[in-house]
Short mmCIF file of the C-alpha atoms (twelve columns), coordinates in Angstrom:
data_MODEL
# 
_entry.id   MODEL 
# 
loop_
_atom_site.group_PDB 
_atom_site.id 
_atom_site.type_symbol 
_atom_site.label_atom_id 
_atom_site.label_alt_id 
_atom_site.label_comp_id 
_atom_site.label_asym_id 
_atom_site.label_seq_id 
_atom_site.Cartn_x 
_atom_site.Cartn_y 
_atom_site.Cartn_z 
_atom_site.pdbx_PDB_model_num 
ATOM 1   C CA . MET A 1   14.090  -30.382 25.801  1 
ATOM 2   C CA . ALA A 2   11.811  -27.334 25.652  1 
ATOM 3   C CA . ILE A 3   10.915  -28.043 22.036  1 
ATOM 4   C CA . SER A 4   9.891   -31.628 22.715  1 
ATOM 5   C CA . PHE A 5   7.950   -30.525 25.814  1 
ATOM 6   C CA . TRP A 6   6.097   -27.901 23.735  1 
ATOM 7   C CA . ALA A 7   5.381   -30.480 21.033  1 
ATOM 8   C CA . MET A 8   3.996   -32.861 23.663  1 
ATOM 9   C CA . VAL A 9   1.845   -30.173 25.245  1 
ATOM 10  C CA . ASN A 10  0.542   -28.683 22.014  1 
ATOM 11  C CA . PRO A 11  1.827   -30.506 18.919  1 
ATOM 12  C CA . LYS A 12  -0.630  -28.806 16.561  1 
ATOM 13  C CA . GLY A 13  0.098   -25.340 17.954  1 
ATOM 14  C CA . ARG A 14  3.825   -25.720 17.371  1 
ATOM 15  C CA . LEU A 15  3.244   -26.957 13.836  1 
ATOM 16  C CA . GLN A 16  0.848   -24.093 13.173  1 
ATOM 17  C CA . SER A 17  3.426   -21.594 14.454  1 
ATOM 18  C CA . ILE A 18  6.123   -23.042 12.203  1 
ATOM 19  C CA . LEU A 19  3.802   -23.097 9.181   1 
ATOM 20  C CA . MET A 20  2.667   -19.537 9.897   1 
ATOM 21  C CA . TYR A 21  6.284   -18.369 10.063  1 
ATOM 22  C CA . LEU A 22  7.028   -20.031 6.713   1 
ATOM 23  C CA . LEU A 23  3.931   -18.569 5.035   1 
ATOM 24  C CA . ILE A 24  4.382   -14.971 6.176   1 
ATOM 25  C CA . LYS A 25  6.050   -12.925 3.440   1 
ATOM 26  C CA . LYS A 26  8.365   -9.969  3.822   1 
ATOM 27  C CA . MET A 27  7.051   -6.758  2.337   1 
ATOM 28  C CA . GLN A 28  8.804   -3.694  0.953   1 
ATOM 29  C CA . ILE A 29  7.258   -0.541  -0.439  1 
ATOM 30  C CA . LYS A 30  9.423   1.775   -2.505  1 
ATOM 31  C CA . LEU A 31  8.587   5.263   -3.762  1 
ATOM 32  C CA . THR A 32  10.248  6.413   -6.979  1 
ATOM 33  C CA . VAL A 33  9.839   10.006  -8.144  1 
ATOM 34  C CA . ASN A 34  11.126  11.637  -11.325 1 
ATOM 35  C CA . GLU A 35  11.239  15.328  -12.095 1 
ATOM 36  C CA . LYS A 36  9.168   16.517  -15.045 1 
ATOM 37  C CA . ASN A 37  8.538   19.784  -16.831 1 
ATOM 38  C CA . VAL A 38  6.367   21.885  -14.552 1 
ATOM 39  C CA . GLU A 39  2.722   21.927  -15.650 1 
ATOM 40  C CA . LEU A 40  0.947   24.357  -13.335 1 
ATOM 41  C CA . ASP A 41  -2.825  24.062  -13.068 1 
ATOM 42  C CA . GLU A 42  -4.143  27.512  -12.266 1 
ATOM 43  C CA . PHE A 43  -7.558  26.084  -11.394 1 
ATOM 44  C CA . LEU A 44  -6.451  23.900  -8.478  1 
ATOM 45  C CA . ASP A 45  -8.524  25.019  -5.498  1 
ATOM 46  C CA . GLU A 46  -8.218  23.208  -2.178  1 
ATOM 47  C CA . GLU A 47  -11.583 24.381  -0.824  1 
ATOM 48  C CA . GLU A 48  -13.437 23.547  -4.005  1 
ATOM 49  C CA . MET A 49  -11.903 20.078  -4.251  1 
ATOM 50  C CA . GLU A 50  -12.819 19.203  -0.636  1 
ATOM 51  C CA . LEU A 51  -9.730  17.058  -0.068  1 
ATOM 52  C CA . SER A 52  -7.607  16.627  3.024   1 
ATOM 53  C CA . PRO A 53  -4.492  18.851  3.065   1 
ATOM 54  C CA . PHE A 54  -2.337  15.760  2.446   1 
ATOM 55  C CA . HIS A 55  -4.422  14.637  -0.538  1 
ATOM 56  C CA . PHE A 56  -4.508  18.133  -2.028  1 
ATOM 57  C CA . SER A 57  -0.722  18.422  -1.651  1 
ATOM 58  C CA . LEU A 58  -0.406  15.136  -3.521  1 
ATOM 59  C CA . ILE A 59  -2.478  16.591  -6.384  1 
ATOM 60  C CA . GLU A 60  -0.306  19.720  -6.346  1 
ATOM 61  C CA . LEU A 61  2.834   17.587  -6.427  1 
ATOM 62  C CA . SER A 62  1.660   16.001  -9.693  1 
ATOM 63  C CA . GLN A 63  2.437   19.319  -11.392 1 
ATOM 64  C CA . TYR A 64  6.155   18.842  -10.671 1 
ATOM 65  C CA . VAL A 65  6.915   15.108  -10.688 1 
ATOM 66  C CA . ASN A 66  5.916   11.703  -12.012 1 
ATOM 67  C CA . GLY A 67  6.148   8.764   -9.702  1 
ATOM 68  C CA . TYR A 68  5.192   5.273   -8.769  1 
ATOM 69  C CA . ILE A 69  5.123   2.981   -5.779  1 
ATOM 70  C CA . ASP A 70  6.397   -0.594  -5.959  1 
ATOM 71  C CA . ILE A 71  4.994   -3.059  -3.446  1 
ATOM 72  C CA . VAL A 72  7.222   -6.134  -3.342  1 
ATOM 73  C CA . PHE A 73  6.779   -9.380  -1.411  1 
ATOM 74  C CA . ASN A 74  9.919   -11.538 -0.915  1 
ATOM 75  C CA . ASP A 75  11.232  -10.425 -4.327  1 
ATOM 76  C CA . ASP A 76  8.657   -12.783 -5.876  1 
ATOM 77  C CA . ASP A 77  5.509   -10.755 -6.336  1 
ATOM 78  C CA . LYS A 78  5.421   -7.066  -7.226  1 
ATOM 79  C CA . ILE A 79  2.600   -4.594  -7.754  1 
ATOM 80  C CA . THR A 80  3.258   -1.138  -9.194  1 
ATOM 81  C CA . LEU A 81  0.993   1.805   -8.387  1 
ATOM 82  C CA . ASP A 82  1.182   5.018   -10.355 1 
ATOM 83  C CA . LEU A 83  1.577   7.715   -7.712  1 
ATOM 84  C CA . PHE A 84  -1.214  9.857   -9.098  1 
ATOM 85  C CA . SER A 85  -3.666  7.714   -11.080 1 
ATOM 86  C CA . ASP A 86  -3.581  4.754   -8.652  1 
ATOM 87  C CA . PHE A 87  -2.311  5.832   -5.229  1 
ATOM 88  C CA . SER A 88  -3.932  9.279   -5.183  1 
ATOM 89  C CA . VAL A 89  -7.273  8.040   -6.519  1 
ATOM 90  C CA . CYS A 90  -7.435  5.190   -3.967  1 
ATOM 91  C CA . LEU A 91  -5.783  7.096   -1.105  1 
ATOM 92  C CA . ASP A 92  -8.811  6.887   1.209   1 
ATOM 93  C CA . ASP A 93  -9.100  3.121   0.694   1 
ATOM 94  C CA . ILE A 94  -5.373  2.659   1.344   1 
ATOM 95  C CA . VAL A 95  -5.646  4.732   4.542   1 
ATOM 96  C CA . ASP A 96  -8.642  2.595   5.599   1 
ATOM 97  C CA . SER A 97  -6.550  -0.564  5.134   1 
ATOM 98  C CA . ILE A 98  -3.734  0.904   7.252   1 
ATOM 99  C CA . ASN A 99  -6.186  1.887   9.993   1 
ATOM 100 C CA . ALA A 100 -7.735  -1.600  9.965   1 
ATOM 101 C CA . ALA A 101 -4.245  -3.066  10.399  1 
ATOM 102 C CA . LYS A 102 -3.509  -0.619  13.250  1 
ATOM 103 C CA . LEU A 103 -6.673  -1.649  15.064  1 
ATOM 104 C CA . SER A 104 -6.128  -5.337  14.270  1 
ATOM 105 C CA . SER A 105 -9.875  -5.413  13.752  1 
ATOM 106 C CA . ILE A 106 -11.147 -8.288  11.683  1 
ATOM 107 C CA . LYS A 107 -12.020 -6.714  8.368   1 
ATOM 108 C CA . LYS A 108 -12.304 -7.823  4.761   1 
ATOM 109 C CA . GLU A 109 -12.333 -5.245  1.944   1 
ATOM 110 C CA . THR A 110 -11.337 -4.694  -1.677  1 
ATOM 111 C CA . ILE A 111 -9.433  -1.763  -3.151  1 
ATOM 112 C CA . TRP A 112 -10.229 -1.394  -6.842  1 
ATOM 113 C CA . PHE A 113 -7.618  0.528   -8.818  1 
ATOM 114 C CA . CYS A 114 -9.976  1.612   -11.563 1 
ATOM 115 C CA . GLU A 115 -8.338  4.452   -13.446 1 
ATOM 116 C CA . GLN A 116 -7.804  4.063   -17.173 1 
ATOM 117 C CA . GLY A 117 -4.801  1.825   -17.706 1 
ATOM 118 C CA . SER A 118 -5.126  0.144   -14.322 1 
ATOM 119 C CA . ASP A 119 -8.097  -2.147  -13.552 1 
ATOM 120 C CA . PHE A 120 -6.762  -4.367  -10.803 1 
ATOM 121 C CA . TYR A 121 -7.809  -5.239  -7.285  1 
ATOM 122 C CA . ILE A 122 -6.135  -5.695  -3.936  1 
ATOM 123 C CA . ASP A 123 -8.334  -7.672  -1.586  1 
ATOM 124 C CA . TYR A 124 -7.270  -7.538  2.031   1 
ATOM 125 C CA . GLU A 125 -8.378  -9.310  5.142   1 
ATOM 126 C CA . VAL A 126 -7.159  -8.363  8.601   1 
ATOM 127 C CA . LYS A 127 -6.983  -11.348 10.944  1 
ATOM 128 C CA . GLU A 128 -5.703  -10.111 14.301  1 
ATOM 129 C CA . ASP A 129 -1.950  -9.512  13.741  1 
ATOM 130 C CA . VAL A 130 -1.803  -10.774 10.131  1 
ATOM 131 C CA . MET A 131 -3.089  -9.357  6.846   1 
ATOM 132 C CA . VAL A 132 -3.957  -11.505 3.875   1 
ATOM 133 C CA . LEU A 133 -3.446  -9.539  0.642   1 
ATOM 134 C CA . SER A 134 -4.601  -10.799 -2.749  1 
ATOM 135 C CA . PHE A 135 -3.757  -9.189  -6.067  1 
ATOM 136 C CA . ARG A 136 -6.037  -9.907  -9.008  1 
ATOM 137 C CA . LYS A 137 -6.257  -8.382  -12.436 1 
ATOM 138 C CA . GLY A 138 -9.372  -7.043  -14.089 1 
ATOM 139 C CA . LYS A 139 -10.096 -7.425  -17.803 1 
ATOM 140 C CA . GLY A 140 -8.632  -4.020  -18.638 1 
ATOM 141 C CA . VAL A 141 -5.426  -4.235  -16.605 1 
ATOM 142 C CA . GLY A 142 -2.751  -1.863  -17.908 1 
ATOM 143 C CA . MET A 143 0.743   -2.606  -19.131 1 
ATOM 144 C CA . ILE A 144 2.459   -1.803  -15.848 1 
ATOM 145 C CA . ASN A 145 0.872   -4.813  -14.052 1 
ATOM 146 C CA . LYS A 146 -0.186  -6.896  -17.066 1 
ATOM 147 C CA . ASN A 147 2.496   -9.569  -16.551 1 
ATOM 148 C CA . VAL A 148 1.865   -9.900  -12.820 1 
ATOM 149 C CA . SER A 149 0.105   -13.158 -11.990 1 
ATOM 150 C CA . ASP A 150 -2.692  -13.130 -9.451  1 
ATOM 151 C CA . PHE A 151 -1.304  -13.974 -6.013  1 
ATOM 152 C CA . THR A 152 -2.109  -14.067 -2.316  1 
ATOM 153 C CA . VAL A 153 0.332   -13.331 0.514   1 
ATOM 154 C CA . GLU A 154 0.202   -13.039 4.277   1 
ATOM 155 C CA . ILE A 155 2.133   -10.336 6.096   1 
ATOM 156 C CA . TYR A 156 2.242   -8.996  9.630   1 
ATOM 157 C CA . ASN A 157 0.071   -5.939  10.266  1 
ATOM 158 C CA . SER A 158 3.028   -4.167  11.871  1 
ATOM 159 C CA . GLU A 159 5.097   -4.552  8.711   1 
ATOM 160 C CA . TYR A 160 2.235   -3.315  6.512   1 
ATOM 161 C CA . ILE A 161 1.787   -0.237  8.704   1 
ATOM 162 C CA . GLN A 162 5.523   0.476   8.974   1 
ATOM 163 C CA . HIS A 163 6.139   0.438   5.227   1 
ATOM 164 C CA . TRP A 164 3.108   2.555   4.350   1 
ATOM 165 C CA . MET A 165 3.993   5.118   7.044   1 
ATOM 166 C CA . LYS A 166 7.470   5.381   5.531   1 
ATOM 167 C CA . ILE A 167 5.887   6.227   2.150   1 
ATOM 168 C CA . PHE A 168 3.657   8.875   3.739   1 
ATOM 169 C CA . ASP A 169 6.691   10.400  5.483   1 
ATOM 170 C CA . GLU A 170 8.641   10.453  2.196   1 
ATOM 171 C CA . LEU A 171 5.713   12.206  0.511   1 
ATOM 172 C CA . ALA A 172 5.506   14.776  3.329   1 
ATOM 173 C CA . THR A 173 9.216   15.498  2.772   1 
ATOM 174 C CA . LEU A 174 8.534   15.971  -0.946  1 
ATOM 175 C CA . PHE A 175 5.698   18.388  -0.141  1 
ATOM 176 C CA . GLU A 176 8.121   20.468  1.922   1 
ATOM 177 C CA . ARG A 177 10.816  20.409  -0.736  1 
ATOM 178 C CA . LYS A 178 8.687   20.927  -3.852  1 
ATOM 179 C CA . LEU A 179 5.681   22.857  -2.544  1 
ATOM 180 C CA . ASN A 180 7.185   24.519  0.526   1 
ATOM 181 C CA . LYS A 181 4.326   23.022  2.561   1 
ATOM 182 C CA . LYS A 182 4.327   21.163  5.836   1 
ATOM 183 C CA . CYS A 183 1.696   18.474  5.818   1 
ATOM 184 C CA . VAL A 184 0.592   16.103  8.522   1 
ATOM 185 C CA . THR A 185 0.521   12.492  7.391   1 
ATOM 186 C CA . ILE A 186 -2.190  10.032  8.350   1 
# 
């Protein structure tokens, strides 16, 4: 009875809610790290590089490991970010997208993953409690995402935030283990 009453009161609203539920994708973000031969860079200097402690620790970590981040939506669409040439280079833009989702402020931006071997874009638009994410390839897209078709998905802001925060926490744990450093995440 409640369903029919709701449909009589607001038939379009109910339909919109059902359609919205069907369109919203589930998101997972997975960090994969592999040990490598240590390649110490004696010229790394936190003050000179003018990076946040978290970002500098990420650069330091690159001396010890290789890694990547897979962003998967409903097992259908997957984007892979190299931990250092994609994620690290675009860290500030990724943090901005997380903060926009936290504030649920209407915002529309593009993150361009521009390092050699990448050349792809993630456009995002925050619409209250939902984010619209679009993946599109540039002309020089690298092998890792070459076979990914352009796509657009909608996800809840809360899910976007939750999964990214998990990645930042995992990285902070790696900083402690590999670098013996405690680092505050975003």
